[in-house]
N, C-alpha and C positions, 0 to 999 in steps of 0.2 A: 504493500500500500504504500504511495506517494506520503513523504513525508506532511506536506500541508495538509494531506487529509487527516492523517495521522493527529496533527496539533488541534485540528478543528474538532475533530472526535474527543479527544482529552477536554477538549473545552467546553463541549456541550455536556460530556458527560462530570465535570466538576460541577455545571448550573443545577444539575440535579439534587446536589448537596445542599443548597442554599436557599433562602426563600424569595424575597421578592428582589428583583434588581431594577434599578431606574438609571439607565444610561444617559449622559449628557455629553456635550461637544468634547470637554478635555477630562472628564472625570465620570464615576459611576460611583452609585451607592448601591450596596449589597447589605441584605439583610441577613440574618441567619434563620432558620426555620423555627417554629414555634413547637417549645418543649410540651404545650399541651394543648389540643383543640375539642372542643365539646360541641356536640349539634344533636338535633333531633330533628328528623325527618328530613334532613340532609342539609337544613339551616342553624348557623350561629346559637346556640341555646343552650344556659345552663342556669338553673335556679338557687345553687349553694355557692357560686363562686366564679372565678372567669370563665368566660367561652374559650379563649384565646390567651394563653401566656407565652412569653419568652424568658432566655437567661436574666436578663438585667433587670427584670422586675414588670417591664411593659406587660400590661396585661389591657383585655378589652372585655367588656361586659356586655351579655346580649340575652335578652328575652325573645324567642320565637322569630329570631332574624334581625332585631332592630336591637342598635348598641344602644344601651341606656347608661347613664350614671351607675358608680360602682354602690352606692348606697340603696338604688331600687332594687338590685339583687340580692345585697348581703343583709338587708333588714327585714324580721319576718314580717307577713302580711300585715298581723296585726298590731304592729308597731309602726308602720308608715303611716306618716301624717296625710290624710285625705285631702285634705289644703293644695296636695302638690297639685291637683290636676286642674287648679286656679290659677298656677302661675306657670306650669309648663306650656310651652308656646307650640314645641313639636308634637302635631296630633298623633304620630306614631306612640311616642314616647307615653303620652297620655292614655292611650288604647292600652299599653302594656300595663299602667299605675293601676288602670280601673282593672283590667284583668287578675292583676297580684291581689289585690286589696278586696275587689268584690264590690259590684255596683249597690247591692245591699247596704253595706256597711259605710260607703261612699255617701249614700243618700242619708241614712241614720248620721253619720258624723255632722253632715253639712245641713241639717235640720230640715231637709228636704221639703216642699210644698208640691203636691200636684197640681197646674192650673190646668192641664186640657189632657185626655187621653185620645188617642186615635191611630191612624196608620201612616205610614210615609209614604214615598213616592213609589215603592216597589212593593206597597200594601203591606208592608210589615210592622208590627205593634211600635207605636212609637210614643213617649210625653214630652208635654212642656212643663219644666221644671222652674221653681223658685229657688236657687240655692243662697245659703247664707254665708255672706262672703266676710263678714265681721259681724257685731254686734250691732251696727246701724245699716248695715248695707245689703242688699239682696238683689240677685242678679240672674236673670233668665236663663236657662241651658236645655237642650234640646238631647234627649235620651233616645238615642238610634240602636236597632241591632243589625250588627255586623255578619250579614249571612256567608260571608266565605269564612269566617273563624267561630261562628255560632254564640257570640258573646256581645254583650252591650258595649258601648261607649256614651258618652256623653260631649257637649260641646257648646260651647257661649256662644249666643245670640244677642241682635241688638237689643239694648233694653226697652225698646218701644214694641218688641214683639210681646202681646198678650192673648194671641190666639197660636196654636199649632199650625194653620195654615201662614201667618207671617212669619213664624218661623223657619217652617221649612220654605219659602221664599225668599228668606233672606241669604241663603246657601247659594243663591244662584248667582251668575257673575252680575256686574252692575247694570248693565247694558239690558240684560235681561229681566231685570225685575223691573224696569219702567213701563214694560208691556205690558196691557191690560189681560186679564185672566177672564177667558171665554168658554167654560167647557163645554159649548154645544155648536159654536160655530169659529173657536179659535183653532188656529193652525196646529198641526203635529209637530213635535220636537223631540229630541233623542237625548240621552247622556250615557255616557262610559265614563265612570270613576268621576273623575273631578273635572271630564271634559263635555260641556254640554254645547249642542247643537240646534240652531234654529233658522227658519226661513229668513231672509233679507227682507228689510221692509214689512215684517209680520203686524199686522195690526191689531191683533190678540193670538193667543196661544191656550191651548188646552192647559188643563191644571197639572196633570202629570204626566211624563214621557212616553211616547208610546213604546220604545225599547229602552231598557235598563239592563246595564251590565256591570 
């Protein structure tokens, strides 16, 4: 075998012994392989410690594939502060906090009042709630079922949302909220995750999407 091919083969073989490689013009950053990787159903997950650990002590904490602060993983569910969901801005981390603590305990801890019950745009049960922010303030939140994982999560809605319909409508893009709802003569629209599609120059829209995935 030619020497240049032997050198290339040895280089390729060596790369299997390291972790991530970040090549730049004049230098290269190479990391060691992790000493530990914990997964569930093929995604990073550990309920008792780090999901990924390195020899230098660096670690990644994950729940169901979502990277979360260390304290969320290492603190027992009954010791976590339910008010974390009021300050956490990342929706996926909020979902994992709710999943770990439990929606029932969160609603109890935050002295939740049910404003209205109904169904969301996918026909799943949902509720408009008043959550106790502190002793003087309350804020409306909507409780929704995530059908893909089978658990509830809650998210804040504007203070003026005093009905479930207003709360569901507030989750749509700003441009879409300006279009009147007419469930008889309104145009069909579509939703996939956080993506909303509706006809250009529509005078009115149906209340719920025609296809929701």
